Every structure is written in C-alpha cells, then in structure tokens.
C-alpha positions, -999 to 999 in steps of 0.1 A, spaced: -522 459 -270 -496 437 -286 -472 409 -277 -455 380 -294 -453 343 -286 -423 322 -295 -431 285 -303 -402 261 -305 -408 233 -330 -389 201 -336 -402 191 -370 -435 188 -389 -466 188 -368 -490 209 -348 -478 228 -317 -504 241 -294 -500 274 -276 -536 281 -265 -528 284 -228 -501 310 -235 -526 331 -255 -554 326 -229 -531 338 -201 -524 370 -221 -558 382 -232 -581 403 -211 -612 424 -216 -635 421 -246 -626 425 -282 -610 408 -311 -577 389 -309 -556 387 -341 -527 363 -344 -502 364 -372 -473 341 -378 -441 358 -392 -429 329 -414 -435 316 -449 -431 279 -441 -455 275 -412 -492 282 -406 -517 289 -378 -547 267 -372 -576 263 -348 -581 226 -345 -592 199 -321 -571 196 -290 -586 165 -274 -574 136 -295 -537 137 -306 -546 115 -336 -562 145 -352 -529 163 -352 -509 133 -365 -535 126 -392 -534 162 -404 -496 161 -405 -497 128 -425 -523 141 -449 -504 173 -458 -472 153 -462 -490 130 -486 -507 160 -504 -474 179 -508 -445 155 -505 -408 165 -504 -391 177 -536 -373 143 -538 -406 126 -545 -409 120 -583 -443 138 -584 -425 170 -573 -397 170 -599 -411 203 -614 -400 223 -583 -371 246 -588 -368 263 -554 -348 235 -536 -319 255 -521 -328 248 -485 -336 211 -488 -363 188 -501 -388 201 -475 -384 238 -483 -407 245 -513 -433 220 -501 -434 239 -468 -441 271 -487 -468 254 -506 -485 241 -474 -482 276 -458 -499 291 -489 -528 266 -485 -534 273 -448 -540 304 -427 -511 326 -415 -535 347 -394 -564 340 -371 -592 362 -356 -607 350 -323 -633 369 -303 -625 375 -266 -653 381 -241 -646 391 -205 -610 379 -208 -619 345 -223 -611 332 -257 -643 325 -277 -631 290 -287 -652 259 -287 -649 231 -262 -624 211 -281 -606 239 -300 -570 248 -296 -546 273 -313 -517 258 -331 -486 266 -351 -485 240 -379 -448 235 -386 -440 224 -422 -402 221 -420 -382 191 -409 -356 208 -388 -363 226 -355 -374 263 -357 -384 291 -333 -416 305 -347 -428 339 -338 -465 347 -336 -476 384 -332 -508 389 -311 -529 420 -313 -559 426 -290 -582 453 -303 -617 466 -296 
C-alpha cells in the first residue's frame, strides 16, 4: 500500500504532518516514509513545545550558514542562491527516510513525538513524501 503526502513549506523550519499520516495508516506493519527532495529532510521530533522546532532551525542555520557567510566561501554550487548548497549539506546530515512501526492502525510514536518535514530552503516549496505500508 502506497500514497504520497504533499507538504507546503514557507521557508526554513519543521512542518508537522503526523495527523495526515495517522489518518492514512491501518493494520499492523512497518511504515516507511521517504522525501523526494535533496534540500529537505524528515525528522521525528517533539511536537509539544514549538521552541524545540525553532531552536533546531536556529541551530542548523548556525551550523551551516548561507554561502554569503565568510565561513562558507569555499562553496562552488551557488547557482540557486546562498541557501542552496547549505540546504543540500543539511539534508545530507539528516534522514531522508523514516521507519515507524504501526500496530492495529496506530503509529508507534511516543507521547510527544511528531513527524516533520524539515525545510532547509528560504523560498516556499511543495515537498512530496512517499509513504509505503508493508508487513
């Protein structure tokens, strides 16, 4: 069983889509999620306190700043703007797929866990996540 989820982003940050996934799954098995992009990631992260999401965004911006930052002058892939190559670096550091157990139609997430697209680009995007539910 497969489907896809489209997540609209409006700049860097974490965009939760747990409810969409939870509404789709059924039965018991293993859910695999895969994002079809090279400048965004997937994360399972806390969904109770929004400061966690803003702190993660700020941390990764500090860790991998735009190519206009003097510390990033070595970058050569800058055709799509100063956030392009840093977005690829961030995506290389974080997961692009997730595996989540499903039991009796319920995601096996912890109490405060949610499923997120972590957008690394400045401009809005429509991100596609493929979902596969298997035995």
